[in-house]
KOLDO-219088 format. One record per residue (C-alpha): x, y, z; residue number from 0. Coordinates in Angstrom, 1 decimal. Layout:
N
@x:X	y:Y	z:Z	num:NUM
...
***
This chain:
150
@x:77.3	y:-42.8	z:21.1	num:0
@x:74.2	y:-43.9	z:18.8	num:1
@x:75.5	y:-44.2	z:15.2	num:2
@x:73.0	y:-44.0	z:12.2	num:3
@x:72.7	y:-47.0	z:10.1	num:4
@x:74.5	y:-46.8	z:6.6	num:5
@x:71.3	y:-47.0	z:4.9	num:6
@x:69.3	y:-44.2	z:3.0	num:7
@x:66.2	y:-44.1	z:0.7	num:8
@x:65.7	y:-42.5	z:-2.5	num:9
@x:62.0	y:-42.0	z:-3.5	num:10
@x:60.8	y:-40.9	z:-6.8	num:11
@x:57.3	y:-39.8	z:-6.6	num:12
@x:55.4	y:-40.0	z:-9.9	num:13
@x:52.2	y:-39.3	z:-11.5	num:14
@x:50.8	y:-41.4	z:-14.3	num:15
@x:48.1	y:-40.7	z:-16.9	num:16
@x:47.5	y:-42.1	z:-20.2	num:17
@x:49.6	y:-39.9	z:-22.1	num:18
@x:52.4	y:-39.2	z:-19.6	num:19
@x:54.4	y:-40.1	z:-16.3	num:20
@x:55.9	y:-36.8	z:-14.5	num:21
@x:58.4	y:-37.2	z:-11.6	num:22
@x:58.6	y:-35.0	z:-8.6	num:23
@x:62.2	y:-33.5	z:-7.9	num:24
@x:63.1	y:-31.2	z:-5.1	num:25
@x:65.9	y:-28.7	z:-5.0	num:26
@x:68.1	y:-28.4	z:-2.1	num:27
@x:69.0	y:-25.2	z:-0.3	num:28
@x:72.1	y:-23.5	z:-1.4	num:29
@x:73.3	y:-24.6	z:2.2	num:30
@x:72.6	y:-28.1	z:1.3	num:31
@x:74.1	y:-28.1	z:-2.2	num:32
@x:71.7	y:-26.5	z:-4.3	num:33
@x:71.0	y:-29.3	z:-6.6	num:34
@x:67.6	y:-31.2	z:-7.6	num:35
@x:67.0	y:-34.7	z:-6.5	num:36
@x:64.0	y:-37.0	z:-5.7	num:37
@x:63.1	y:-37.6	z:-1.9	num:38
@x:66.1	y:-38.7	z:0.2	num:39
@x:66.7	y:-39.4	z:3.8	num:40
@x:68.0	y:-42.1	z:6.2	num:41
@x:66.0	y:-44.6	z:8.1	num:42
@x:65.5	y:-44.3	z:11.9	num:43
@x:66.9	y:-46.6	z:14.4	num:44
@x:65.1	y:-50.1	z:13.9	num:45
@x:62.8	y:-48.6	z:11.3	num:46
@x:62.1	y:-50.9	z:8.4	num:47
@x:63.3	y:-49.3	z:5.0	num:48
@x:59.9	y:-49.0	z:3.4	num:49
@x:58.7	y:-47.2	z:6.4	num:50
@x:61.6	y:-44.8	z:6.2	num:51
@x:60.8	y:-44.1	z:2.8	num:52
@x:57.0	y:-43.5	z:3.4	num:53
@x:58.3	y:-41.2	z:6.3	num:54
@x:60.9	y:-39.5	z:4.3	num:55
@x:58.0	y:-38.6	z:1.6	num:56
@x:55.6	y:-37.4	z:4.1	num:57
@x:58.0	y:-35.1	z:5.8	num:58
@x:59.6	y:-33.7	z:2.7	num:59
@x:56.3	y:-33.3	z:0.7	num:60
@x:53.3	y:-33.9	z:2.8	num:61
@x:52.2	y:-36.7	z:0.3	num:62
@x:50.6	y:-40.0	z:1.1	num:63
@x:51.1	y:-42.4	z:-1.9	num:64
@x:48.4	y:-44.4	z:-3.3	num:65
@x:51.2	y:-47.0	z:-3.2	num:66
@x:54.9	y:-47.0	z:-2.8	num:67
@x:57.1	y:-50.0	z:-3.5	num:68
@x:60.9	y:-50.7	z:-3.2	num:69
@x:62.7	y:-51.4	z:-6.8	num:70
@x:65.3	y:-54.1	z:-7.1	num:71
@x:67.7	y:-51.1	z:-7.5	num:72
@x:70.1	y:-49.9	z:-5.0	num:73
@x:73.6	y:-48.7	z:-5.2	num:74
@x:76.3	y:-47.6	z:-2.7	num:75
@x:77.5	y:-44.1	z:-1.7	num:76
@x:80.9	y:-43.2	z:-0.1	num:77
@x:80.2	y:-41.6	z:3.2	num:78
@x:81.4	y:-37.8	z:2.9	num:79
@x:84.2	y:-36.7	z:5.3	num:80
@x:81.9	y:-34.5	z:7.5	num:81
@x:79.3	y:-37.0	z:8.1	num:82
@x:81.8	y:-39.8	z:9.1	num:83
@x:81.4	y:-39.3	z:12.8	num:84
@x:77.6	y:-40.1	z:12.4	num:85
@x:78.8	y:-44.1	z:11.6	num:86
@x:80.8	y:-46.7	z:13.4	num:87
@x:84.4	y:-45.8	z:12.4	num:88
@x:84.6	y:-49.2	z:10.1	num:89
@x:81.8	y:-47.9	z:7.8	num:90
@x:83.0	y:-46.0	z:4.8	num:91
@x:79.8	y:-46.6	z:2.6	num:92
@x:76.1	y:-46.5	z:2.8	num:93
@x:73.4	y:-48.2	z:0.8	num:94
@x:70.5	y:-46.1	z:-1.1	num:95
@x:67.7	y:-48.1	z:-1.7	num:96
@x:65.3	y:-46.6	z:-4.4	num:97
@x:61.4	y:-46.6	z:-4.2	num:98
@x:58.7	y:-45.4	z:-6.6	num:99
@x:55.6	y:-43.8	z:-5.0	num:100
@x:52.5	y:-43.0	z:-7.1	num:101
@x:51.0	y:-39.9	z:-5.9	num:102
@x:47.2	y:-39.3	z:-7.1	num:103
@x:46.8	y:-36.3	z:-4.8	num:104
@x:46.4	y:-33.1	z:-6.7	num:105
@x:47.7	y:-30.8	z:-4.1	num:106
@x:51.0	y:-29.2	z:-4.2	num:107
@x:53.8	y:-30.7	z:-2.2	num:108
@x:54.6	y:-28.9	z:1.1	num:109
@x:58.4	y:-28.6	z:1.3	num:110
@x:60.6	y:-27.6	z:4.3	num:111
@x:62.3	y:-24.3	z:3.8	num:112
@x:65.2	y:-25.7	z:5.9	num:113
@x:65.9	y:-28.5	z:3.4	num:114
@x:64.3	y:-27.4	z:0.0	num:115
@x:63.8	y:-24.3	z:-2.0	num:116
@x:61.9	y:-25.5	z:-4.9	num:117
@x:59.8	y:-28.3	z:-6.3	num:118
@x:59.0	y:-29.4	z:-9.8	num:119
@x:57.0	y:-32.2	z:-11.5	num:120
@x:59.1	y:-33.2	z:-14.6	num:121
@x:58.9	y:-35.5	z:-17.6	num:122
@x:61.4	y:-38.1	z:-17.5	num:123
@x:63.8	y:-36.4	z:-20.0	num:124
@x:63.6	y:-33.0	z:-18.0	num:125
@x:64.1	y:-34.9	z:-14.7	num:126
@x:67.5	y:-36.5	z:-16.1	num:127
@x:68.6	y:-33.0	z:-16.9	num:128
@x:68.0	y:-31.5	z:-13.6	num:129
@x:69.5	y:-34.5	z:-11.6	num:130
@x:73.1	y:-33.8	z:-10.4	num:131
@x:74.4	y:-37.2	z:-9.4	num:132
@x:74.8	y:-40.0	z:-11.7	num:133
@x:73.4	y:-42.6	z:-9.4	num:134
@x:70.1	y:-40.8	z:-9.2	num:135
@x:70.0	y:-40.6	z:-12.9	num:136
@x:70.8	y:-44.3	z:-13.3	num:137
@x:67.8	y:-44.8	z:-10.5	num:138
@x:65.6	y:-42.8	z:-12.5	num:139
@x:66.3	y:-44.5	z:-15.7	num:140
@x:65.7	y:-48.0	z:-13.9	num:141
@x:62.3	y:-46.5	z:-12.2	num:142
@x:61.3	y:-45.1	z:-15.6	num:143
@x:61.9	y:-48.3	z:-17.6	num:144
@x:59.9	y:-50.1	z:-14.9	num:145
@x:56.9	y:-48.0	z:-15.1	num:146
@x:56.9	y:-48.2	z:-18.7	num:147
@x:56.6	y:-51.9	z:-18.5	num:148
@x:53.6	y:-52.0	z:-16.3	num:149
***
């Protein structure tokens, strides 16, 4: 059996103008939890982490970023019981690496209705309110602070 690598990516697409920064959030289908988050997914076998982030962004939004970079922020997540068979038996956690992707395209994202039912460009404060997972909130805080320092 081929197992998944215990690696995931979280990409926060953003638009930036002189007045504001907005982050794109996607809402999962009810079957997938019904919560808001950034672009997430796992890396393919032997895929570089940055390439996985670019691929997930394209697959989940149709966006090609002006630039994308991996932040220094990452965290571990316990592997849910229903997913344990996808990983080697001794693996109980995976690492989620956090990326920022600047989007200059004016088009709306194209989302896959199997995975997501809604999308929204949000201020930092609104995004914090919508996000469910504490790790996602901390990652967004890190990314927002990083963008404000640029």
